[in-house]
C-alpha positions as CSV (number, residue, x, y, z in Angstrom):
1,M,-11.0,58.3,161.9
2,T,-8.5,56.1,163.9
3,V,-4.7,56.3,163.5
4,R,-4.8,53.0,161.6
5,E,-7.5,54.1,159.2
6,T,-5.7,57.4,158.7
7,A,-2.4,55.5,157.9
8,S,-4.2,53.1,155.5
9,T,-5.9,56.0,153.7
10,T,-2.6,57.9,153.4
11,M,-0.8,54.8,152.1
12,L,-3.6,54.2,149.5
13,W,-3.4,57.8,148.4
14,V,0.4,57.7,148.1
15,K,0.2,54.4,146.1
16,E,-2.4,55.8,143.7
17,F,-0.6,59.1,143.4
18,S,2.7,57.4,142.6
19,T,1.1,55.0,140.2
20,N,-0.7,57.8,138.4
21,I,2.6,59.8,138.1
22,F,4.4,56.7,136.8
23,L,1.7,55.8,134.2
24,R,1.4,59.4,133.0
25,L,5.1,59.8,132.6
26,G,5.4,56.4,130.9
27,K,2.4,57.1,128.6
28,G,3.8,60.5,127.8
29,L,7.2,59.1,127.0
30,F,5.9,56.3,124.7
31,E,3.6,58.7,123.0
32,I,6.6,60.5,121.6
33,E,6.5,59.9,117.8
34,F,10.2,59.4,117.5
35,L,10.1,56.6,120.2
36,Q,7.1,55.0,118.6
37,R,8.8,54.9,115.2
38,N,12.1,53.5,116.6
39,R,10.9,51.3,119.5
40,R,13.1,48.3,118.5
41,R,16.1,50.5,117.7
42,V,15.8,52.4,120.9
43,N,15.6,49.1,122.9
44,L,18.6,47.8,121.0
45,C,20.6,51.0,121.5
46,F,19.6,51.1,125.2
47,L,20.7,47.5,125.6
48,I,24.1,48.2,123.9
49,W,24.5,51.2,126.1
50,V,23.7,49.3,129.3
51,V,26.0,46.4,128.3
52,S,28.9,48.7,127.3
53,S,28.4,50.8,130.5
54,L,28.4,47.7,132.6
55,A,31.5,46.4,130.9
56,G,33.2,49.8,131.5
57,Y,32.1,49.7,135.1
58,L,33.6,46.2,135.5
59,I,36.9,47.3,133.9
60,L,36.9,50.4,136.2
61,S,36.2,48.3,139.3
62,T,39.0,45.9,138.3
63,T,41.4,48.8,137.6
64,V,40.5,50.7,140.8
65,G,40.7,47.4,142.8
66,G,44.1,46.7,141.4
67,L,45.4,50.2,142.3
68,K,44.1,49.9,145.8
69,D,45.5,46.4,146.2
70,D,49.0,47.6,145.0
71,F,48.9,50.5,147.4
72,Y,47.9,48.5,150.5
73,Q,50.2,45.6,149.7
74,G,53.1,48.0,149.4
75,G,52.3,49.6,152.7
76,L,51.9,46.1,154.4
77,E,55.2,45.0,152.9
78,Q,57.1,48.0,154.1
79,T,55.5,47.8,157.6
80,H,56.5,44.1,157.9
81,N,60.0,44.8,156.7
82,L,60.5,47.5,159.3
83,V,59.1,45.4,162.1
84,A,61.5,42.5,161.2
85,Q,64.4,44.8,160.9
86,I,64.2,46.7,164.3
87,G,63.4,44.0,166.8
88,P,66.9,43.5,168.4
89,S,67.7,47.3,168.1
90,L,64.5,48.3,169.9
91,L,65.0,45.8,172.7
92,A,68.6,47.1,173.2
93,N,67.4,50.7,172.8
94,D,69.9,51.2,170.0
95,V,68.7,54.6,168.9
96,L,71.4,54.9,166.2
97,S,70.2,51.7,164.5
98,L,66.6,52.7,164.8
99,N,67.2,56.1,163.2
100,M,69.2,54.4,160.4
101,A,66.2,52.1,159.8
102,I,63.9,55.2,159.7
103,G,66.4,57.0,157.4
104,E,66.3,54.2,154.9
105,L,62.5,54.7,154.6
106,E,62.7,58.4,153.9
107,S,63.7,57.7,150.2
108,R,60.6,55.6,149.6
109,P,58.1,57.4,147.3
110,G,54.9,58.6,149.0
111,L,56.2,58.3,152.5
112,I,54.9,61.1,154.8
113,S,56.1,59.8,158.2
114,A,57.6,56.8,159.9
115,A,57.8,56.3,163.7
116,I,59.0,53.7,166.1
117,L,57.6,53.6,169.6
118,D,58.8,51.7,172.7
119,H,56.7,49.6,175.1
120,Q,55.7,52.8,176.9
121,N,54.3,54.3,173.6
122,K,57.1,56.9,173.5
123,V,58.5,57.9,170.1
124,V,62.2,56.7,170.0
125,A,62.7,57.3,166.3
126,H,60.8,59.4,163.8
127,T,61.3,61.0,160.4
128,D,60.6,64.3,162.2
129,S,63.2,64.3,165.0
130,K,61.2,67.0,166.9
131,L,58.7,64.3,167.8
132,V,61.2,62.0,169.5
133,N,60.3,61.3,173.2
134,R,56.8,62.7,172.6
135,P,53.4,60.9,172.2
136,L,52.6,60.2,168.5
137,P,50.0,62.7,167.3
138,P,46.9,61.2,165.7
139,L,45.8,62.0,162.1
140,E,43.1,64.5,161.6
141,S,39.6,63.0,160.9
142,Q,41.2,59.6,161.6
143,R,39.1,56.5,160.9
144,Y,39.8,52.8,161.1
145,V,39.8,50.9,157.8
146,A,40.8,47.3,158.4
147,T,43.3,44.9,159.9
148,M,45.3,42.9,157.3
149,K,48.0,40.4,158.1
150,G,48.4,41.8,161.6
151,V,48.7,45.3,160.4
152,S,46.1,47.9,161.4
153,I,45.1,50.4,158.7
154,E,43.7,53.9,159.3
155,E,42.9,56.8,157.1
156,G,43.0,60.5,157.8
157,V,44.8,63.8,157.0
158,S,48.4,64.5,158.0
159,V,49.6,67.8,159.6
160,R,50.6,68.9,156.1
161,G,47.0,68.5,154.9
162,E,47.7,65.4,152.8
163,K,45.3,62.4,152.6
164,T,47.2,59.8,154.5
165,V,46.9,56.0,155.1
166,R,48.7,54.9,158.3
167,F,49.9,51.4,158.8
168,S,50.7,50.2,162.3
169,S,52.0,47.0,163.8
170,D,53.2,45.7,167.1
171,V,56.9,44.7,167.4
172,I,57.1,41.3,169.1
173,Y,60.3,39.9,170.3
174,S,60.5,36.4,171.9
175,G,56.7,36.5,172.3
176,V,56.7,39.8,174.1
177,K,55.5,43.2,172.8
178,I,58.4,45.6,173.0
179,G,57.0,48.4,170.9
180,K,55.2,49.5,167.8
181,V,55.9,51.0,164.4
182,Y,53.8,53.4,162.4
183,L,54.1,54.1,158.7
184,G,52.2,57.0,157.0
185,L,51.9,56.9,153.2
186,S,50.4,59.6,151.0
187,A,47.1,58.6,149.4
188,T,46.9,61.7,147.2
189,H,48.3,59.9,144.1
190,L,45.9,57.0,144.7
191,Y,42.8,59.3,145.0
192,D,43.9,61.4,142.0
193,S,44.2,58.2,140.0
194,L,40.8,57.0,141.1
195,K,39.2,60.3,140.3
196,K,40.8,60.3,136.9
197,Y,39.4,56.8,136.1
198,K,36.0,57.8,137.4
199,T,36.0,60.9,135.2
200,V,37.0,58.8,132.2
201,F,34.2,56.3,133.0
202,V,31.6,59.1,133.2
203,F,32.8,60.7,130.0
204,G,32.7,57.3,128.3
205,V,29.1,56.6,129.5
206,V,27.9,60.1,128.3
207,F,29.9,59.9,125.1
208,S,28.5,56.4,124.2
209,L,25.0,57.6,124.9
210,L,25.4,60.6,122.7
211,L,27.0,58.5,120.0
212,L,24.2,55.9,120.0
213,S,21.7,58.8,120.0
214,A,23.3,60.3,117.0
215,I,23.4,56.9,115.2
216,L,19.7,56.3,116.1
217,A,18.8,59.8,114.9
218,T,20.6,59.2,111.6
219,M,19.0,55.8,111.1
220,D,15.6,57.4,111.9
221,R,16.2,60.2,109.4
222,L,17.0,57.6,106.7
223,S,13.9,55.6,107.6
224,V,11.7,58.6,107.5
225,A,13.2,59.6,104.1
226,R,12.5,56.1,102.8
227,A,8.9,56.2,104.3
228,L,8.2,59.5,102.7
229,K,9.4,58.2,99.4
230,A,7.2,55.1,99.8
231,Q,4.3,57.3,100.9
232,K,4.6,59.4,97.7
233,A,4.7,56.2,95.7
234,L,1.6,54.9,97.5
235,E,-0.3,58.1,97.1
236,G,-0.4,57.5,93.4
237,M,-0.9,53.8,93.7
238,I,-4.4,52.7,92.8
239,R,-3.6,49.1,92.1
240,M,-1.9,46.4,94.2
241,G,-1.5,43.4,92.1
242,P,-5.0,42.2,91.2
243,Y,-6.6,44.7,93.6
244,L,-7.9,48.0,92.3
245,L,-8.2,50.4,95.2
246,E,-11.4,52.4,94.7
247,K,-12.1,54.3,98.0
248,K,-10.4,54.8,101.3
249,L,-12.8,53.9,104.1
250,A,-10.7,54.6,107.2
251,Q,-7.1,55.2,108.4
252,G,-5.7,54.6,111.8
253,G,-2.2,54.9,113.2
254,M,-1.1,51.6,111.8
255,A,-3.1,50.8,108.7
256,E,-5.6,52.1,106.2
257,L,-8.7,50.4,104.8
258,F,-10.0,50.5,101.3
259,V,-12.9,49.3,99.2
260,A,-11.2,47.5,96.3
261,A,-12.1,45.5,93.3
262,Y,-10.5,42.2,92.8
263,E,-10.0,41.8,89.0
264,R,-8.7,38.8,87.0
265,Q,-7.7,38.7,83.4
266,D,-10.6,36.5,82.6
267,G,-13.0,39.3,83.6
268,F,-13.9,38.0,87.1
269,R,-14.5,40.9,89.4
270,K,-15.4,41.0,93.1
271,T,-15.6,43.8,95.7
272,V,-13.4,43.3,98.7
273,A,-11.9,45.3,101.6
274,V,-8.1,45.7,101.7
275,K,-6.3,46.6,104.9
276,R,-2.9,48.1,104.0
277,V,0.0,48.8,106.4
278,L,1.1,52.4,106.5
279,P,4.5,53.0,104.9
280,H,6.3,54.2,108.0
281,L,5.5,50.8,109.7
282,A,6.9,48.7,106.9
283,E,10.2,48.2,108.8
284,N,8.5,47.8,112.2
285,S,9.0,44.1,112.7
286,E,6.9,44.0,115.9
287,F,3.8,45.5,114.1
288,I,4.4,43.4,111.0
289,N,4.5,40.3,113.1
290,M,1.2,41.3,114.7
291,F,-0.3,42.1,111.3
292,I,0.8,38.7,109.9
293,R,-0.5,37.0,113.0
294,E,-3.9,38.6,112.6
295,A,-4.1,37.4,109.0
296,R,-3.0,33.9,109.9
297,L,-5.5,33.6,112.7
298,A,-8.4,35.1,110.8
299,A,-7.6,32.8,107.8
300,L,-8.1,29.8,110.0
301,L,-11.7,30.9,110.8
302,Q,-14.2,30.0,108.1
303,H,-17.6,30.8,109.6
304,P,-20.7,32.8,108.5
305,N,-20.3,35.0,111.6
306,V,-16.7,35.8,111.2
307,V,-15.3,38.2,108.5
308,Q,-13.4,36.0,106.0
309,V,-9.9,36.7,105.0
310,I,-9.5,36.2,101.2
311,D,-5.8,36.9,100.7
312,F,-2.7,38.1,102.5
313,G,0.7,39.1,101.2
314,K,3.2,41.7,100.4
315,I,3.0,43.6,97.1
316,Q,5.5,46.4,96.2
317,N,7.0,46.2,99.7
318,V,3.5,46.8,101.3
319,Y,1.8,44.3,103.5
320,F,-2.0,43.9,103.1
321,I,-4.9,41.7,104.1
322,A,-7.8,41.3,101.6
323,M,-11.2,40.5,103.3
324,E,-14.7,40.1,102.3
325,Y,-16.4,43.5,102.1
326,I,-19.4,43.9,104.4
327,R,-21.7,46.5,102.9
328,G,-23.4,47.9,106.0
329,K,-22.5,49.4,109.4
330,N,-20.8,48.4,112.6
331,L,-22.9,48.0,115.7
332,G,-21.5,51.1,117.3
333,E,-22.7,53.2,114.4
334,I,-26.1,51.6,114.4
335,M,-26.6,52.4,118.1
336,A,-25.4,55.9,117.6
337,G,-27.9,56.3,114.8
338,L,-30.8,54.8,116.8
339,K,-30.0,56.8,120.0
340,E,-32.0,54.3,122.0
341,G,-32.0,50.6,122.8
342,M,-32.8,47.8,120.3
343,T,-35.9,45.7,120.7
344,V,-35.6,42.5,122.6
345,D,-35.9,40.5,119.4
346,Q,-33.2,42.4,117.7
347,A,-30.7,42.4,120.6
348,V,-31.2,38.6,121.1
349,F,-30.7,38.0,117.4
350,V,-27.5,40.1,117.2
351,V,-25.9,38.5,120.3
352,S,-26.9,35.0,119.3
353,Q,-25.1,35.6,115.9
354,V,-21.9,36.9,117.7
355,A,-22.0,34.0,120.2
356,M,-22.1,31.6,117.2
357,G,-18.9,33.2,115.9
358,L,-17.3,33.1,119.3
359,E,-18.3,29.5,119.9
360,Y,-16.7,28.5,116.6
361,S,-13.5,30.5,117.2
362,H,-13.1,29.4,120.8
363,S,-13.5,25.7,119.9
364,K,-11.5,25.8,116.7
365,K,-8.9,23.0,116.3
366,D,-5.8,22.8,114.2
367,D,-6.7,21.0,111.0
368,K,-3.5,18.9,111.0
369,S,-2.9,18.0,114.7
370,G,-6.5,18.3,115.9
371,K,-5.2,20.3,118.9
372,A,-7.5,23.1,120.3
373,L,-6.2,26.5,119.2
374,N,-7.8,28.2,122.1
375,I,-8.4,31.5,120.2
376,V,-9.5,34.4,122.4
377,H,-10.6,37.6,120.6
378,R,-9.9,40.0,123.5
379,D,-11.4,43.0,121.8
380,I,-15.2,42.3,121.6
381,S,-16.9,45.7,121.2
382,P,-19.6,47.3,119.0
383,Q,-17.0,48.6,116.6
384,N,-15.8,45.1,115.8
385,I,-19.3,43.7,115.2
386,L,-20.3,44.4,111.6
387,I,-23.9,44.3,110.3
388,S,-24.6,44.1,106.6
389,F,-27.7,45.4,104.8
390,Q,-28.6,41.7,104.2
391,G,-28.9,41.2,108.0
392,E,-25.6,39.3,108.4
393,V,-23.8,39.7,111.7
394,K,-20.0,39.3,111.5
395,L,-17.2,39.5,114.0
396,S,-14.0,41.3,112.8
397,D,-10.6,42.4,113.8
398,F,-8.5,39.6,115.3
399,G,-5.5,42.0,115.5
400,I,-4.9,41.5,119.3
401,S,-6.4,38.0,119.6
402,K,-4.6,35.3,121.4
403,A,-4.1,31.7,120.4
404,S,-2.1,28.9,122.1
405,S,-0.5,28.1,118.8
406,E,0.9,31.6,118.3
407,P,3.8,33.3,120.1
408,S,2.6,36.0,122.5
409,L,3.2,39.6,121.4
410,T,1.7,41.0,124.5
411,H,4.1,42.9,126.8
412,A,3.8,42.3,130.5
413,G,1.6,44.9,132.2
414,V,0.1,46.1,128.9
415,I,-3.7,46.1,128.7
416,K,-5.1,44.7,125.5
417,G,-8.6,45.7,124.4
418,K,-10.8,48.7,124.8
419,L,-11.1,50.0,128.3
420,S,-14.9,50.1,128.4
421,Y,-15.1,46.4,127.5
422,L,-12.5,44.8,129.7
423,S,-13.3,41.9,131.9
424,P,-12.3,42.0,135.6
425,E,-9.5,39.5,135.0
426,Q,-8.1,41.7,132.1
427,A,-8.2,44.8,134.3
428,M,-6.3,43.0,137.1
429,G,-3.7,41.6,134.6
430,Q,-4.7,38.0,135.2
431,T,-4.6,35.2,132.7
432,V,-7.2,35.8,129.9
433,D,-9.3,33.0,128.4
434,H,-12.5,32.8,126.3
435,Q,-14.6,33.9,129.3
436,A,-13.2,37.4,128.9
437,D,-14.9,37.5,125.4
438,L,-18.2,36.4,127.0
439,Y,-18.0,39.2,129.6
440,A,-17.3,41.8,126.8
441,L,-20.2,40.4,124.8
442,G,-22.4,40.8,128.0
443,I,-21.4,44.5,128.1
444,V,-22.4,44.8,124.4
445,F,-25.7,43.0,125.2
446,Y,-26.4,45.3,128.1
447,E,-25.7,48.4,126.0
448,I,-27.8,47.5,122.9
449,L,-30.7,46.8,125.2
450,S,-30.3,49.9,127.4
451,G,-29.2,52.2,124.5
452,K,-26.4,53.6,126.8
453,R,-22.8,52.9,127.6
454,L,-22.2,50.8,130.7
455,Y,-18.6,52.0,131.4
456,R,-16.8,55.2,130.6
457,F,-13.1,55.5,131.6
458,T,-10.5,58.1,130.8
459,S,-7.4,56.1,131.8
460,D,-6.0,52.7,132.4
461,I,-5.7,53.3,136.1
462,E,-9.3,54.3,136.4
463,A,-10.4,51.1,134.6
464,I,-8.1,48.9,136.7
465,R,-9.4,50.4,139.9
466,S,-13.1,50.5,139.0
467,I,-14.0,47.4,136.9
468,P,-13.3,44.6,139.5
469,E,-15.4,46.4,142.2
470,M,-18.1,48.3,140.3
471,E,-21.6,47.0,140.8
472,I,-23.7,46.6,137.7
473,T,-27.4,47.5,137.9
474,P,-29.5,44.6,136.6
475,I,-30.6,45.4,133.0
476,K,-34.3,44.9,134.0
477,E,-34.1,47.9,136.2
478,R,-33.0,49.9,133.2
479,R,-35.7,48.4,131.0
480,P,-38.6,46.9,132.9
481,D,-40.1,45.4,129.8
482,I,-37.3,42.9,129.5
483,P,-38.3,39.3,130.4
484,D,-36.8,37.9,133.6
485,G,-35.1,35.1,131.6
486,L,-33.3,37.7,129.5
487,N,-32.2,39.6,132.5
488,R,-30.7,36.5,134.0
489,I,-28.8,35.7,130.8
490,V,-27.3,39.2,130.5
491,M,-26.3,39.4,134.2
492,K,-24.8,35.9,134.0
493,C,-22.5,37.1,131.2
494,L,-21.5,40.0,133.5
495,E,-20.6,37.9,136.6
496,K,-17.2,39.1,137.9
497,D,-16.5,35.7,139.4
498,K,-15.7,33.4,136.4
499,G,-17.1,30.5,138.3
500,F,-20.6,32.0,138.0
501,R,-20.2,33.3,134.5
502,Y,-21.0,31.3,131.4
503,Q,-18.2,28.8,131.0
504,N,-18.4,28.8,127.2
505,A,-20.3,30.4,124.3
506,R,-22.3,27.1,123.8
507,E,-23.9,27.5,127.2
508,L,-24.9,31.1,126.3
509,L,-26.3,30.0,122.9
510,Q,-28.3,27.2,124.6
511,D,-29.9,29.7,127.0
512,L,-30.7,32.2,124.2
513,E,-32.3,29.5,122.1
514,A,-34.4,28.3,125.1
515,L,-35.4,31.9,125.6
516,R,-36.4,32.3,121.9
517,R,-38.5,29.1,122.0
518,G,-40.1,30.1,125.3
519,L,-41.1,33.6,124.0
520,N,-41.9,32.2,120.5
521,M,-39.4,34.7,118.9
522,R,-39.3,34.4,115.1
523,Y,-37.0,37.3,114.5
524,D,-34.3,36.4,111.9
525,R,-31.9,37.7,109.3
526,V,-34.6,38.8,106.9
527,D,-36.3,40.9,109.6
528,F,-32.9,42.5,110.5
529,S,-32.2,43.2,106.9
530,D,-35.5,45.1,106.7
531,F,-34.6,47.0,109.8
532,M,-31.2,48.0,108.3
533,R,-32.6,49.1,105.0
534,T,-35.4,51.1,106.7
535,H,-33.2,52.9,109.2
536,F,-30.1,53.3,107.1
537,K,-31.4,53.5,103.6
538,G,-29.4,55.3,101.0
539,N,-26.2,53.6,102.0
540,N,-24.2,52.0,99.3
541,A,-20.7,51.0,98.5
542,A,-19.7,54.5,97.4
543,K,-20.7,56.1,100.7
544,D,-20.4,53.5,103.3
545,P,-17.7,54.5,105.8
546,G,-18.8,52.0,108.4
547,A,-18.3,48.8,106.5
548,N,-15.4,46.6,107.6
549,K,-14.3,49.3,110.0
């Protein structure tokens, strides 16, 4: 391996290692239940803390800058005054006048030393008379700071061990340099003040963080108490307005699903599915907004291949969505039960039905403006394709769907959708459109024909790295009995380059219909209903955990 290849391999390893560490730490952090419950509050408190810390830092900087300015301005002023005072006396070598000028400075606070040198750099006057007629000793650890208004400034440590700032300036008389003055001022008081202010700042930052954490913990405790109270009330709740909850079908981290009876006073009764937000999320505005958004988008879609939303609202402080109840199974459960691929007729029928639902939702326009809504489902998977015992095929769960008419609730860098059904553009974080749904449908098509999963990933980073580059074996190699035309359709859905993929669901439907005509396929909803009843007989509303899941 060459040096360049070794370097490239090393850099790739370092990048992947650091990315994995970052993602694991971030994932672990955001999996903490407290942070999940209080994401908005944590963000708000963190913002307040950052702003207050920044304000404190600016105040500290201004105060420290003011102290330094006052200190240096005082030194510059004293140095200029001394230079202006001794010019004639230094020229005349009037030692008495020079010593008097030095003596006047000795009463100044913070003065460590003052010296006047002649043109030969000999000390002619000094606060320490022992140094007269000797070279001026330098400061220990002396370093140059700056030159301001003709005065050179240096820092160091005096012979007494004090932090010292020394100001020096040439003495010019009639345009000729006749000597030099040095003024050493103690910086101990300045550094002590700066240290005190910094200590106060650090204490303020830590105290404000602890205070906000205490406030956040108190608010969380109150919210949890309210949620527990609401949970107890919900546990005994079997009726929500006109909906009588009969059986819980499923519960996730955000909502629970029930079989319910819609009952009116006039005796009308209908079985529906009710999705109810869990009590602890009732105050989570981010989730509630997503829940409302799901209901709003799904309510816009009125199509035989899309699960219909019947009602949406808030009853007794609980948000819910009432949907048509699909008595049957989701496609994932059907494939798990079969443990093998579907027949060509069955797979083509199912995918054609889903494609009809997608073609409708992708091309749906606003009823008032006529503007295209550009709805993208973004979570096409077997779990979201419901099959009834009557052979109906319905697309469900628009919870993370995207429409141009709706505000985006997706955070930058966050992958939406199940890892095993991501399109290459989703995995790479690129703009997602309706072609991502067609790619995911292609994966579903491939899997129900082969009877096996196409992708299996354990982490986001693995999916991001693998999906854009992974080569997909043609489905015909997995099932040689598949017609060439069907192989072409499936693999066109799975083209990684969007330019070669189906541009819209209508193109896919047209090819599927042409295939059905060419192979004289007659398989329809009645046939699929017979299949469902034969393979999953005994299922009914009372013991049907797969419906509307």
